[in-house]
C-alpha positions as CSV (number, residue, x, y, z in Angstrom):
1,M,92.2,95.7,77.4
2,I,89.0,96.3,76.6
3,E,88.6,98.0,73.1
4,I,85.8,99.5,71.9
5,R,85.2,96.6,68.9
6,H,84.7,94.1,71.3
7,L,82.5,96.0,73.1
8,E,80.7,96.9,69.9
9,T,81.0,92.7,69.1
10,L,79.5,92.0,72.4
11,Q,76.6,94.2,72.1
12,A,75.9,92.7,68.3
13,V,75.9,88.7,69.7
14,R,73.8,90.6,72.5
15,E,70.9,91.4,69.5
16,A,71.9,88.8,67.2
17,G,71.7,85.9,69.1
18,T,74.5,83.4,67.3
19,L,77.3,83.9,66.1
20,S,76.6,84.1,62.5
21,D,73.7,86.2,63.1
22,A,76.4,88.7,64.6
23,A,79.4,88.6,62.2
24,D,77.0,89.0,59.7
25,R,76.0,92.6,61.4
26,L,79.8,93.2,61.9
27,H,80.0,92.1,58.2
28,V,83.2,90.1,59.3
29,T,83.5,86.2,59.1
30,Q,81.8,83.8,61.8
31,S,86.1,82.8,62.7
32,A,87.1,86.4,63.0
33,L,84.3,87.2,65.3
34,S,84.9,84.0,67.6
35,H,88.7,84.1,67.5
36,Q,88.2,88.0,68.6
37,L,85.8,86.8,71.8
38,R,88.6,84.4,72.6
39,E,91.6,87.3,72.5
40,L,89.4,89.0,74.8
41,E,88.3,86.0,77.1
42,E,91.9,85.2,77.2
43,R,92.9,88.8,78.5
44,L,90.6,89.3,80.8
45,G,90.7,85.4,82.6
46,T,87.2,84.4,82.6
47,K,84.8,83.5,80.8
48,L,82.0,85.5,78.3
49,L,79.7,83.7,77.0
50,N,78.3,80.1,77.3
51,R,78.5,78.0,74.0
52,R,77.2,75.5,74.6
53,T,73.1,77.1,74.8
54,R,71.3,78.1,72.4
55,P,71.2,80.9,72.3
56,L,73.9,82.0,73.2
57,R,74.2,83.2,76.9
58,F,76.7,85.8,78.8
59,T,78.4,84.5,81.7
60,T,78.3,86.9,85.1
61,A,81.3,88.5,83.7
62,G,80.0,88.8,80.6
63,L,77.0,90.6,81.6
64,R,79.6,93.0,83.2
65,V,81.0,93.7,80.0
66,L,77.8,93.7,78.7
67,A,76.7,96.9,80.8
68,L,80.2,98.6,80.1
69,A,79.6,98.3,76.3
70,D,75.8,99.8,76.8
71,E,77.3,102.8,78.7
72,V,80.2,103.6,77.1
73,L,79.3,103.0,72.9
74,P,76.4,106.1,73.5
75,R,78.9,108.2,74.7
76,V,81.1,107.3,72.2
77,Q,78.3,107.6,69.5
78,T,77.3,110.4,70.5
79,T,80.8,112.4,70.5
80,E,81.1,111.3,67.5
81,R,79.1,113.1,66.1
82,E,79.3,116.6,67.8
83,L,83.0,115.8,66.4
84,R,81.5,115.7,62.7
85,R,79.5,118.8,63.8
86,L,82.5,120.3,64.7
87,A,84.4,119.2,61.8
88,A,81.5,121.0,59.7
89,G,82.1,123.8,61.6
90,R,78.3,123.7,63.1
91,V,79.3,123.5,67.1
92,G,81.8,124.4,69.3
93,R,82.5,126.9,72.5
94,L,83.2,130.6,72.7
95,H,83.7,131.3,75.9
96,M,85.1,135.0,76.4
97,A,86.2,137.8,78.5
98,I,86.6,141.5,78.0
99,E,89.2,144.0,79.3
100,C,86.8,146.6,78.0
101,H,84.3,147.6,81.6
102,S,81.7,150.2,78.8
103,C,82.1,147.1,76.0
104,F,78.9,145.7,77.2
105,E,77.2,147.8,75.5
106,W,77.4,146.5,71.9
107,L,78.7,143.2,72.8
108,M,75.5,142.3,74.6
109,P,73.5,142.7,71.0
110,A,76.3,141.2,69.0
111,L,76.0,138.0,71.5
112,D,72.3,137.9,70.7
113,A,72.6,138.1,67.4
114,F,75.1,135.4,67.0
115,R,73.5,132.9,69.4
116,Q,70.7,133.4,66.4
117,A,72.4,131.8,63.9
118,W,74.5,129.8,65.8
119,P,72.3,127.8,68.1
120,E,75.2,125.2,69.1
121,V,77.8,126.9,69.6
122,A,78.4,127.2,73.9
123,L,78.6,131.0,74.5
124,D,80.0,131.9,78.1
125,L,81.2,135.6,78.7
126,S,83.0,137.2,82.3
127,A,84.3,140.4,82.9
128,A,88.2,140.3,83.0
129,F,88.8,142.5,85.8
130,S,90.0,140.1,88.7
131,F,92.4,138.0,86.4
132,A,94.5,138.0,83.6
133,P,92.9,136.6,80.3
134,L,95.5,136.1,77.9
135,P,97.5,134.1,79.9
136,A,93.7,131.5,80.3
137,L,93.5,132.5,76.5
138,V,96.6,130.4,76.0
139,R,95.5,127.6,78.9
140,A,92.4,126.9,76.0
141,D,90.5,128.1,79.4
142,L,89.0,131.2,77.7
143,D,88.6,131.3,73.3
144,L,88.2,134.7,73.0
145,V,89.2,138.2,74.9
146,I,88.3,141.7,74.5
147,T,91.2,143.7,74.9
148,S,92.5,147.0,73.8
149,D,96.4,146.4,75.3
150,P,97.8,143.1,73.0
151,I,100.4,141.7,74.5
152,P,102.5,139.6,71.7
153,L,102.2,136.0,72.1
154,E,103.5,133.4,69.5
155,A,99.7,131.1,70.4
156,V,97.5,134.8,70.0
157,R,96.2,136.5,67.3
158,Y,94.7,140.2,67.1
159,V,92.0,140.8,65.6
160,P,90.7,144.8,65.3
161,L,87.0,145.2,65.6
162,F,87.2,149.6,65.3
163,R,89.0,152.3,66.8
164,Y,87.7,154.3,69.0
165,E,88.8,158.0,70.7
166,L,89.5,158.3,74.4
167,V,88.0,161.8,75.2
168,L,87.8,163.4,78.8
169,A,84.2,163.8,81.0
170,V,84.1,166.6,82.6
171,A,81.2,168.2,84.6
172,T,78.9,170.5,82.2
173,R,79.9,173.8,85.0
174,S,83.3,173.2,85.4
175,A,86.2,175.2,84.2
176,L,87.1,172.6,81.4
177,A,84.2,172.5,79.9
178,R,85.3,175.1,78.0
179,R,87.9,174.1,76.4
180,K,87.5,172.1,73.2
181,T,91.2,170.2,74.4
182,I,93.0,169.3,77.3
183,D,96.2,169.5,78.3
184,P,98.0,166.7,80.3
185,A,99.1,169.4,82.6
186,Q,95.2,170.4,82.9
187,L,94.8,167.5,85.2
188,A,96.9,167.9,87.6
189,G,95.0,169.5,89.6
190,Q,91.8,167.3,89.1
191,T,90.6,163.9,90.7
192,L,90.6,161.2,87.9
193,I,88.2,158.6,88.6
194,T,88.8,154.9,87.2
195,Y,87.8,151.8,86.5
196,P,89.9,149.8,89.3
197,V,92.0,148.0,87.2
198,E,95.9,148.6,87.5
199,R,97.2,151.5,86.0
200,T,99.0,150.4,83.3
201,R,95.8,149.1,81.8
202,L,94.1,152.6,82.0
203,D,94.9,154.4,78.9
204,V,94.4,157.6,80.0
205,F,98.0,157.0,81.6
206,T,100.1,155.4,79.8
207,A,98.8,156.9,76.4
208,F,98.0,160.4,78.2
209,L,99.8,161.7,81.2
210,D,102.8,159.1,81.7
211,P,104.7,160.4,78.5
212,A,104.1,163.8,79.9
213,D,105.3,162.8,83.0
214,V,102.2,164.4,85.1
215,E,100.0,162.7,87.9
216,P,96.1,163.7,89.0
217,A,95.7,165.1,92.5
218,A,94.2,162.2,93.0
219,V,92.6,158.8,91.7
220,R,89.4,157.1,92.7
221,T,87.3,154.4,91.3
222,A,84.0,153.0,90.3
223,E,83.0,149.7,88.9
224,L,80.3,151.1,86.2
225,T,80.1,153.6,83.3
226,P,77.1,155.4,84.4
227,M,78.4,155.2,88.7
228,I,81.4,157.5,87.4
229,V,79.0,159.4,84.8
230,Q,77.2,160.1,87.5
231,L,79.9,161.3,90.0
232,V,81.9,163.4,87.0
233,A,78.3,165.1,86.5
234,S,78.5,165.9,90.6
235,G,81.8,167.4,90.3
236,R,83.8,165.0,92.3
237,G,86.2,164.7,89.5
238,V,87.3,163.7,85.3
239,A,87.5,160.5,83.4
240,A,88.2,159.3,80.8
241,L,86.0,157.3,78.5
242,P,86.0,155.6,75.4
243,N,84.3,158.4,72.9
244,W,80.9,156.3,72.6
245,A,80.5,155.2,75.5
246,L,79.8,158.8,77.1
247,T,77.4,159.9,73.6
248,E,74.5,159.0,75.6
249,Y,75.6,161.1,78.7
250,V,76.5,164.3,76.5
251,E,73.6,164.3,74.5
252,R,71.5,164.6,78.0
253,G,73.3,167.6,79.3
254,M,74.8,165.4,81.9
255,V,78.9,165.7,80.8
256,E,80.3,167.5,78.6
257,S,83.8,165.6,76.6
258,C,86.7,166.5,75.6
259,R,89.5,166.1,73.5
260,L,92.9,165.0,75.3
261,G,95.8,166.5,73.6
262,R,95.5,168.1,69.9
263,T,95.2,165.2,67.5
264,G,93.5,163.3,70.5
265,V,94.1,159.6,71.6
266,W,92.8,157.4,69.5
267,R,93.5,153.1,70.5
268,T,92.3,150.0,69.0
269,L,89.9,147.2,70.7
270,Y,91.1,143.8,69.4
271,A,89.6,140.4,70.0
272,A,92.2,138.2,70.6
273,I,91.9,134.4,69.7
274,R,94.0,131.4,69.3
275,V,95.7,131.0,66.5
276,E,94.6,127.4,65.9
277,D,91.2,128.6,66.1
278,G,91.6,131.6,63.8
279,E,89.8,129.3,60.6
280,A,86.9,127.9,62.6
281,P,83.8,129.0,60.6
282,Y,81.9,130.1,64.2
283,V,84.9,132.4,65.5
284,Q,84.6,134.2,61.7
285,D,81.0,134.9,62.2
286,F,81.5,136.0,65.4
287,L,84.3,138.0,64.6
288,R,81.8,139.9,61.3
289,V,79.1,140.3,63.5
290,A,80.9,142.0,66.0
291,R,81.6,144.3,63.8
292,D,78.3,144.6,62.4
293,V,77.0,145.6,65.5
294,S,79.6,148.0,66.8
295,F,79.3,150.1,63.7
296,R,75.7,150.4,63.8
297,T,74.8,150.8,66.7
298,L,78.8,153.0,68.4
299,R,79.0,156.5,67.6
300,G,82.6,158.0,67.1
301,I,84.6,154.9,66.1
302,R,86.2,154.4,62.8
303,A,87.7,151.4,60.7
304,R,91.2,150.6,61.9
305,A,92.3,151.6,58.0
306,E,91.2,154.5,58.1
307,A,92.1,155.6,62.5
308,E,95.6,154.9,61.9
309,T,95.9,158.0,59.4
310,A,93.8,160.0,61.4
């Protein structure tokens, strides 16, 4: 079996020209170096050096192993440098997925700010609308998942980012627009416009309609928030969206928003990470940047501790 030390020895012999000079470079005795070379030749069953020539010459087999050294050792050295930088917390990988369709509004500025501070961290972002992101997180296919539906998993830690209120977007001329709050029964005759995800991942069902045993008259899906808002504005239905996702459209007079129930439906948005990654400096800094950007750019959100008492 060829070992890294053997490859380093052959490189040193080539660069030094003699066994004694190579031994000096490697900080070993010439006897130890000669023994190491003979041991490797016995393992491989062939000579690597022609010791009768001055300077030493490599045999054909020796040149093949030397070529291996030239290929492998730079990669080993590069990996060692990267591992040292990783241990220092400067490099890493942050591949993430989001389960919240509206999250792009604040997440993209957060990623831009993070990228400037951590240019050596590999970033990747995907929308987790067609696959299960939490199992992918456990498998280490992902490193972070933005979700409002935490599932207890031993390997996963959920870090709260902020609390937001789920509100109902209605057309400005609809009868519902004159109401401050909406009861579940008032949606029984409405077309509910949702993102194209499973019902169990839609808070309007799990936190509002299902507990009241109410079904909307119909369900229609759209992939993008602006598309949903346009459908609502044209009277095609109603939609439950995060309050901050509707701010711009309400201010422009496109739709009205109503509270779901007397106290509202409040949800927490989490960053799910693997337990062992929780103390990585770049992960900690991303969480800080994500909170800072979201509270700076979004209206109507709360810190989790404040919202728990609401």
